[in-house]
C-alpha positions in Angstrom: 0.0 0.0 0.0 1.2 3.6 -0.7 2.2 5.7 2.2 -0.1 8.7 2.4 1.4 10.4 5.4 4.8 10.3 7.1 5.7 12.2 10.3 9.3 11.9 11.4 10.9 13.2 14.6 8.4 15.9 15.0 8.8 18.5 17.8 6.5 21.5 18.3 6.3 24.4 20.7 3.7 26.9 21.9 4.3 30.4 23.1 7.3 32.7 22.8 10.3 33.8 24.9 10.1 32.7 28.5 6.5 31.3 27.9 7.7 29.0 25.1 7.1 25.4 26.0 7.5 22.1 24.1 4.3 20.2 23.3 5.4 17.4 21.0 8.6 15.4 21.4 10.1 13.3 18.7 6.8 12.1 17.3 7.1 9.7 14.3 4.3 7.8 12.6 3.0 6.8 9.1 -0.4 6.3 7.5 -1.0 4.1 4.5 -3.7 4.7 1.8 -7.0 3.3 3.0 -5.9 2.9 6.6 -7.4 4.3 9.7 -4.9 5.1 12.5 -6.1 5.8 16.0 -4.3 8.3 18.2 -5.4 7.9 21.8 -4.5 9.8 25.0 -5.9 12.0 27.8 -6.7 15.7 27.4 -3.5 17.6 27.0 -1.5 14.7 25.6 -0.7 16.5 22.3 -3.2 14.7 20.1 -4.9 17.8 18.6 -1.6 19.6 18.3 -0.3 16.8 16.2 -3.4 17.1 14.0 -2.8 20.8 13.6 0.8 20.2 12.6 -0.2 17.7 10.0 -2.7 20.2 8.5 0.0 22.9 8.5 -1.6 25.1 11.1 1.4 25.1 13.5 4.6 26.9 12.5 6.9 26.5 15.5 8.0 22.9 14.6 11.0 20.8 13.9 11.0 17.5 12.0 9.5 16.3 8.8 5.8 16.0 7.8 5.1 14.6 4.3 1.5 14.5 3.1 1.1 12.8 -0.2 -2.5 13.8 -1.0 -4.1 17.2 -1.6 -6.7 18.9 0.7 -6.4 17.0 4.0 -9.4 17.9 6.1 -10.5 17.8 9.8 -13.8 17.0 11.5 -14.1 18.5 14.9 -15.7 17.2 18.2 -18.4 19.8 18.3 -20.2 20.2 15.0 -22.4 22.9 16.3 -19.3 25.0 16.9 -17.8 24.3 13.5 -20.9 24.8 11.4 -22.1 28.3 10.5 -25.4 28.7 12.5 -26.8 31.2 10.1 -26.5 29.1 7.0 -28.5 26.1 5.7 -27.1 22.7 5.1 -27.2 23.3 1.4 -25.0 26.4 1.8 -22.6 24.6 4.2 -22.0 21.7 1.9 -21.7 23.9 -1.2 -19.3 26.5 0.3 -16.2 24.2 0.1 -16.9 23.8 -3.6 -17.2 27.5 -4.2 -14.0 28.0 -2.2 -12.3 25.5 -4.4 -13.3 27.4 -7.5 -16.1 25.3 -8.9 -18.2 27.9 -10.7 -20.8 25.7 -12.2 -23.8 26.0 -9.8 -25.5 22.9 -11.3 -22.3 20.9 -10.8 -22.0 22.1 -7.2 -25.6 21.2 -6.4 -25.2 17.8 -8.0 -22.2 17.1 -5.7 -24.1 18.4 -2.7 -27.0 15.9 -3.4 -24.5 13.1 -3.9 -22.8 13.9 -0.6 -26.1 14.2 1.2 -26.9 10.7 0.1 -23.5 9.4 1.2 -23.9 10.9 4.7 -27.4 9.4 5.2 -29.5 12.6 5.1 -32.5 13.5 3.0 -33.1 16.4 0.6 -35.5 17.9 3.2 -32.4 18.6 5.4 -30.9 21.0 2.8 -33.1 23.9 3.9 -32.4 23.4 7.6 -29.9 25.3 9.7 -27.7 23.5 12.3 -30.0 24.4 15.2 -32.8 22.5 13.4 -30.7 19.3 13.3 -30.0 16.6 15.9 -26.4 16.2 17.1 -25.9 13.2 14.9 -27.3 15.0 11.9 -25.0 18.0 12.5 -22.0 15.6 12.7 -23.0 14.0 9.4 -23.1 17.5 7.8 -19.6 18.3 9.2 -18.3 15.1 7.8 -19.9 15.8 4.4 -18.4 19.3 4.3 -15.0 17.9 5.0 -15.2 15.2 2.3 -17.0 17.1 -0.5 -13.8 18.4 -2.1 -12.7 14.8 -2.6 -10.1 14.7 0.2 -8.6 11.3 0.8 -7.1 12.2 4.2 -9.4 13.1 7.0 -8.5 13.8 10.6 -11.3 13.1 13.1 -10.8 14.9 16.4 -13.1 13.2 19.0 -15.9 13.0 16.4 -18.3 11.0 18.6 -17.5 12.1 22.2 -20.3 14.7 22.2 -22.9 12.1 21.2 -24.8 9.5 23.1 -23.9 5.8 22.8 -26.5 5.0 20.1 -25.5 8.0 17.9 -21.8 7.1 18.5 -22.4 3.7 16.9 -24.2 5.2 14.0 -21.5 7.8 13.2 -18.7 5.2 13.6 -20.6 2.9 11.1 -21.0 5.9 8.7 -17.2 6.6 8.9 -16.5 2.9 8.3 -18.8 2.9 5.2 -17.4 6.1 3.8 -13.8 4.8 4.3 -14.7 1.8 2.1 -16.8 3.6 -0.5 -14.5 6.7 -1.0 -11.2 5.0 -0.3 -10.5 7.3 2.7 -7.5 7.3 5.0 -8.3 8.6 8.4 -6.7 9.6 11.7 -9.1 9.1 14.6 -8.2 11.1 17.7 -9.9 10.0 20.9 -9.4 9.6 24.6 -11.4 6.3 24.4 -9.5 3.1 23.4 -12.8 1.3 22.9 -13.9 3.8 20.3 -10.6 3.7 18.5 -10.6 -0.1 18.5 -13.9 -0.2 16.6 -12.5 1.7 13.6 -8.7 1.4 13.6 -6.2 -1.2 12.5 -3.3 0.5 14.2 -3.1 2.7 17.3 -0.6 5.2 18.7 -0.8 6.1 22.4 0.3 9.6 23.4 1.2 11.0 26.8 2.7 14.4 27.4 3.5 14.9 23.8 5.3 11.6 23.3 4.1 8.4 21.6 4.6 5.9 24.3 3.3 2.9 22.4 2.1 2.1 18.9 1.2 -1.0 17.0 -1.6 -3.3 15.9 -5.0 -2.5 17.5 -5.5 -6.1 18.7 -2.1 -6.1 20.3 -2.6 -2.8 22.0 -6.0 -3.8 23.3 -5.2 -7.4 24.3 -1.5 -7.0 25.3 -0.7 -3.4 26.2 3.0 -2.9 27.0 3.2 0.6 28.5 1.7 1.2 32.0 -0.1 4.3 30.7 -1.8 2.3 27.9 -3.0 -0.2 30.6 -4.4 2.7 32.6 -6.3 4.0 29.6 -7.7 0.6 28.9 -8.7 0.0 32.5 -10.5 3.3 32.6 -12.4 2.5 29.4 -13.4 -0.9 30.6 -14.6 0.4 34.0 -17.1 2.9 32.4 
């Protein structure tokens, strides 16, 4: 399989002068085409900073990041915060196409209808605004907006943590279906090893900006080697 992403010996910092502090330390990982990699760790472990580095949103970095596909996208934890509350679903899904320079309105609308079908919504949802949607429907729209330009690399930052258990299962199934149908490669960021295990073949465990363990999901789940991984797994199983 082709390597879609390579991160090698990545270090990153926040702040300036005396307030400058290191967030990521010597992080290395790869992602193959069609693969879903889970990155798991508690809040503040550096997961979202790593995502921002991959997307080119952080500048104070050292190391190498090679992304071998155009237009990598991100889906955030809170779709209500990432979607424009004043706009309809039709506008939200069409805007990335306008931004990409697709001037043919008919072609844009055809792509919107196609994406609407892929994310499991009906045409009646096109005229609704985010406040008129359920949490699961909002997350479906956010996923659709991220994918509508044809991106093959999507970073999912806690995409189901704001949803109840039933909706979590539906969104995870949607992501699995889209990965197969569209040939997606995904990075799934989560604090929950059980969520990551459902979707990912490989897992990287982060703590304090360092990857302390990574490998096959079955091995990480059944035979965790690092004490921190065992703590995370025990916390998930006790919930």
